C-alpha positions, 0 to 999 in steps of 0.5 A: 986283963989286957987293955982290949979285954972289953972289946971282945964283949962288945957285939951287934946287940950291944951296938944296936942298943948304942945306935937306938941311944939306950947305953950309959956309962961303962957299956957307952965307953966300951961300945965307943972304944970298939968303934973308934979301933974298927971304922968299918963297924963305925960306918954300919952303926952311923947308917943305923943312927942315920936310918933312926933319925930318918924314920923319927922325921917321919912323924917328930914326937912333938907333933905325935904328942900334939895330935895323939894325946892318948897313945897307948904303950907298945901292946896295949892296941888301938881301936880301930872303931873310935871316933878318931878321924883316919888322919889320926889313926895314920898318925898314931901308927907312925908315932909308934914306928917311930917311937919303935925304932929309936926306942929300940923296940926292934931288939933282936927276937923280942915280941911286944908284952902282951902279944897274942900267941897268933900276932907272935907267930905270923912273922915265924910264919912268913919266915918260914914260907921265905925260907922255902919259897925264895930258894925255889929256882922254878916255881917261886911264885904261883902267879907271876907279875906278868898277871899283878892284877889278876894276882892282887884282885884273887888275893884280896878276895880270898883274904877278905881285904883289899891289898896291894903289891908294894912298889919296891922299885926304888930300892932296886927290887923287882915284883916276881909275883905271888902266891896264896898260903895257909896261916892258921885257919885262914888263908895268907899271901906271899908276894916276892921280890928281886933285885938286880943281885938275885936277892929275894924278898917276901912281903907277907899279909894275913888276917889281923885282930880287929880293932888292933894296930900293932907297931913294928917288931924285928925277929931273926932266925939265922940269917933269915930276918923278919919286921912285922906289924898289923893294921886295921884289917891285916897283919904284915911281915917283910922278910930276907936275908938282908942287913937290918938297915936295908930290910928296915928301909924296905919294911918302911916303904912297904908300910908308907904304900898301906897307910 
């Protein structure tokens, strides 16, 4: 066996696990040898590690343990009808999000154990809708951004819950507008954004399962990636053909504007 043979087994899944601190022994040594020989990839993995650290800093684990004594395991849910004050429910979601990313819940294609079919399907519906409309030239949205107030009010009424069009200008993405879509037995809202390079991402929202808070999940189908979660009222997904770290940043920006 040649000296560089182990490096041929290194792929992005292994490197994501390395960035999340999940490797030990031979696999960790293999990843480190590969990164030492590939400085461009090493810089990319360093970005993943920095982003994981930044997300952990949103709500440190020690603080989460003090404030959220009975945080459920992934997929167990968290009752929205409990007697917890809103700040503790927010704390729980931040802790879930930080633990999820730092602990590797963003594994490609993985759906939480115990997730219902409807919860698993949202990201696929969102990704299918993104594929259809993000490439549209003449009619990418149904209502344009210059009618944002009307758009948000209309979609909120149709979904039966107050929604917002998140401001992603800080990440270089401007709102193009949105549209109403079918989602199973109910409606869904899609907001579309575009950056200066012509790249488009969509934010998708549809009805959720009452009483359940679901942590962030990551899904990929070819070049299209999606990150999805659920709050007390709605399920959300952020979809685009972006690098994982960039899409994670956008999903975090969306999430923080919705809590």
